[in-house]
C-alpha positions in Angstrom: 38.7 -4.1 -20.0 36.5 -6.9 -17.7 33.0 -5.5 -17.3 31.8 -6.3 -13.4 28.4 -7.5 -13.3 25.6 -6.1 -11.3 25.2 -8.4 -8.5 22.8 -6.0 -6.2 20.1 -7.7 -4.7 17.0 -7.0 -6.5 13.9 -5.4 -4.7 10.7 -7.1 -4.7 8.6 -5.3 -6.9 4.5 -4.8 -6.5 4.0 -4.2 -10.2 5.5 -7.9 -10.9 3.7 -9.5 -7.9 0.2 -8.1 -9.2 1.2 -8.9 -12.6 1.2 -13.2 -11.3 -2.6 -12.7 -11.0 -2.9 -14.1 -7.9 -4.8 -13.2 -4.8 -2.2 -11.9 -2.5 -2.8 -11.7 1.4 -1.3 -8.2 3.0 -0.2 -7.8 6.6 -0.5 -4.4 8.3 2.1 -2.7 10.6 0.8 0.6 12.6 2.6 0.4 16.0 6.0 1.2 14.6 8.0 -1.4 15.8 10.6 -3.0 13.3 11.1 -6.3 15.4 7.2 -6.8 15.1 7.5 -6.6 11.7 10.5 -9.0 11.8 8.1 -11.4 13.8 5.0 -11.0 11.1 7.2 -11.9 8.2 7.5 -15.3 9.6 3.7 -16.1 8.6 5.2 -15.4 4.8 2.5 -12.6 4.0 2.3 -11.7 -0.2 3.1 -8.0 0.8 3.4 -5.3 4.0 1.6 -2.2 4.5 3.5 0.3 6.6 1.2 2.8 7.9 2.5 6.4 8.4 -1.0 7.6 7.9 -2.5 6.6 11.7 0.7 4.9 12.7 3.5 5.3 14.8 6.5 4.9 12.2 8.8 8.0 12.6 11.5 8.3 10.1 14.4 6.3 11.3 12.8 3.2 12.0 10.8 3.4 8.5 14.5 3.1 7.1 15.3 0.3 9.3 12.2 -1.9 8.5 12.1 -1.1 4.8 15.6 -1.3 4.5 15.4 -5.0 6.2 12.4 -6.2 4.2 12.5 -5.0 0.7 14.2 -8.0 -0.9 11.9 -10.4 0.8 8.5 -8.9 -0.3 6.8 -5.6 -1.5 6.4 -2.9 1.1 3.5 -0.3 0.8 3.8 2.9 2.4 0.5 4.1 3.4 1.7 8.0 3.5 0.1 11.0 5.5 -1.4 13.1 3.1 -0.9 13.9 -0.7 2.4 15.6 -0.9 5.7 15.6 -2.8 7.3 15.4 1.0 5.1 12.6 2.2 5.5 10.5 -0.9 9.4 11.3 -1.6 10.3 10.0 2.2 8.4 7.0 1.4 9.7 5.8 -1.9 13.4 7.5 -0.9 13.4 4.9 1.9 13.2 2.0 -0.8 9.3 1.2 -0.6 8.0 -0.7 -3.8 4.8 2.2 -3.3 3.6 4.9 -1.9 -0.5 4.7 -1.1 -2.0 8.1 -0.8 -5.1 8.0 1.5 -8.2 10.2 0.8 -8.1 11.1 -2.7 -11.4 12.4 -4.2 -10.9 13.3 -7.6 -8.8 12.2 -11.0 -6.9 15.9 -10.3 -5.4 14.7 -7.1 -4.9 11.1 -8.7 -2.7 12.8 -11.3 -0.6 14.9 -8.7 -0.2 11.3 -6.6 1.2 10.0 -9.7 3.6 12.7 -10.5 4.9 13.0 -6.7 6.0 9.9 -7.0 8.0 9.5 -10.9 11.4 11.3 -12.1 11.2 14.0 -14.5 10.2 13.7 -17.3 7.2 11.4 -16.1 6.3 13.5 -12.9 8.1 15.9 -10.5 9.4 13.9 -8.0 13.0 14.9 -6.6 16.2 13.0 -7.2 18.2 12.2 -3.9 17.6 10.4 -0.8 20.8 8.4 1.0 19.3 4.9 -0.4 18.1 6.1 -3.8 21.7 7.1 -4.8 23.8 4.1 -3.5 24.4 2.7 -6.5 24.2 5.8 -8.6 22.0 8.0 -10.4 21.1 5.2 -13.3 20.3 2.8 -10.7 18.0 5.1 -9.2 15.9 5.9 -12.2 15.6 2.1 -13.0 14.5 1.7 -9.2 12.4 4.7 -9.7 10.5 2.8 -12.7 9.5 0.1 -10.7 7.3 2.1 -8.2 3.8 2.0 -7.8 1.5 4.6 -6.9 -1.8 3.7 -5.3 -5.0 5.9 -4.2 -7.2 5.0 -1.2 -10.9 5.5 -2.1 -12.2 6.1 1.5 -15.0 8.8 0.9 -18.3 9.1 -0.6 -16.7 11.9 -2.9 -14.1 9.4 -4.1 -16.4 6.9 -4.9 -18.4 8.8 -7.3 -15.5 10.0 -9.1 -14.0 6.8 -9.2 -14.3 5.8 -13.0 -12.5 9.1 -13.4 -9.9 8.3 -10.4 -9.1 5.2 -12.0 -8.4 6.6 -15.4 -5.7 8.3 -14.6 -2.6 7.6 -16.4 0.3 5.9 -14.6 -1.5 4.8 -11.5 -0.9 1.8 -10.3 -3.9 0.3 -8.1 -6.9 1.2 -6.3 -7.4 0.5 -2.3 -10.9 0.9 -0.6 -10.5 2.2 2.9 -13.4 0.3 4.3 -13.8 2.0 7.6 -13.4 5.9 6.6 -15.6 4.9 3.6 -18.3 3.8 6.5 -17.6 6.8 7.9 -18.4 9.0 5.4 -21.6 7.1 4.6 -22.9 7.7 7.6 -25.9 6.1 8.9 -26.7 3.4 5.9 -27.5 -0.3 5.7 -24.2 -2.5 4.7 -25.7 -3.0 1.0 -24.9 0.4 0.1 -20.6 0.1 1.3 -20.9 -3.4 -0.7 -22.3 -1.2 -3.9 -19.3 1.5 -3.6 -17.1 -1.4 -3.2 -18.6 -3.3 -6.4 -18.5 0.0 -8.2 -14.8 0.8 -6.8 -13.8 -2.5 -8.5 -15.5 -2.5 -11.2 -13.4 0.8 -12.3 -10.7 -1.0 -11.4 -11.3 -3.7 -13.9 -12.2 -1.5 -16.8 -8.6 0.2 -16.4 -6.7 -3.1 -16.0 -6.0 -2.1 -12.5 -5.4 -4.2 -9.1 -7.6 -3.2 -6.4 -7.2 -3.7 -2.7 -9.7 -3.2 0.2 -8.8 -3.4 3.8 -10.4 -6.1 6.0 -10.6 -6.5 9.9 -11.2 -10.0 9.8 -10.5 -13.6 8.3 -13.9 -13.9 7.4 -14.3 -10.7 5.5 -11.1 -10.9 3.9 -12.1 -14.9 2.6 -15.5 -12.7 1.1 -13.2 -9.9 -0.3 -11.2 -12.5 -2.3 -14.3 -14.6 -3.3 -15.6 -11.2 -5.1 -12.4 -10.9 -7.0 -10.1 -8.4 -5.0 -6.1 -8.8 -6.2 -5.2 -8.0 -2.0 -6.9 -8.2 1.0 -5.3 -7.4 4.8 -5.4 -10.8 6.6 -3.8 -9.2 9.5 -3.1 -6.2 11.2 -0.4 -5.6 14.1 -3.1 -4.0 16.4 -5.9 -6.2 16.2 -3.1 -9.5 16.6 -1.8 -7.9 19.6 -5.2 -7.5 20.7 -6.9 -10.4 19.8 -4.0 -12.8 21.5 -3.9 -10.8 25.1 -7.8 -11.1 24.9 -7.6 -14.4 24.5 -4.7 -15.5 26.8 -6.4 -13.4 29.4 -10.0 -14.9 29.0 -8.7 -18.0 29.1 -7.2 -17.7 32.4 -10.2 -16.3 33.7 -12.5 -18.9 32.2 
């Protein structure tokens, strides 16, 4: 009996992208528009983030955009919270990674990793339309390609980052610079820079990739020079705002 080869297209893996050991550019999407992601993809970013914590993404739109993009680039979903439901929704949609916000301890990081892995390594529930399309074995194999990342974006998280980074099974760290600045309060910029350096050092000590939110090209280039593995090249909100501003300002001038 002839065996039929598995000719399914391969989902892009964040683990594979990190293994290439090169600086990666990230496009960040919050506005909930699949066509806008398609337009953004013409710039060929190395990976994309779909923001469900603060963005406008509904579940059906999330499924649509990941189904369209996951064979082109690794798709990270920043989930709304560190819960089994939030993480499962992102991974069941086919994301390469769930990025968990506001992690402040090793226990919280372990919980995130557990929610993202099938038993016996974690407690992710088996199911979902997309994971089961090709059967249970394929679902398990796809689950092995998942990366769970955690956001360090508070004073508490920065002060516990060495313990967080040592959590088994964690895929990467990501610095939320906006919330970290809010958490620190009115401090000199060098204090935030010291936090970022400490987080990057903890990631390196545990052989983890480390990303950072950057709000401008200048900041992105500076972060690359510091050694961060991936930076935000552009966000849909800022691109739209800046584009409209530039056009209107040019006409007024």
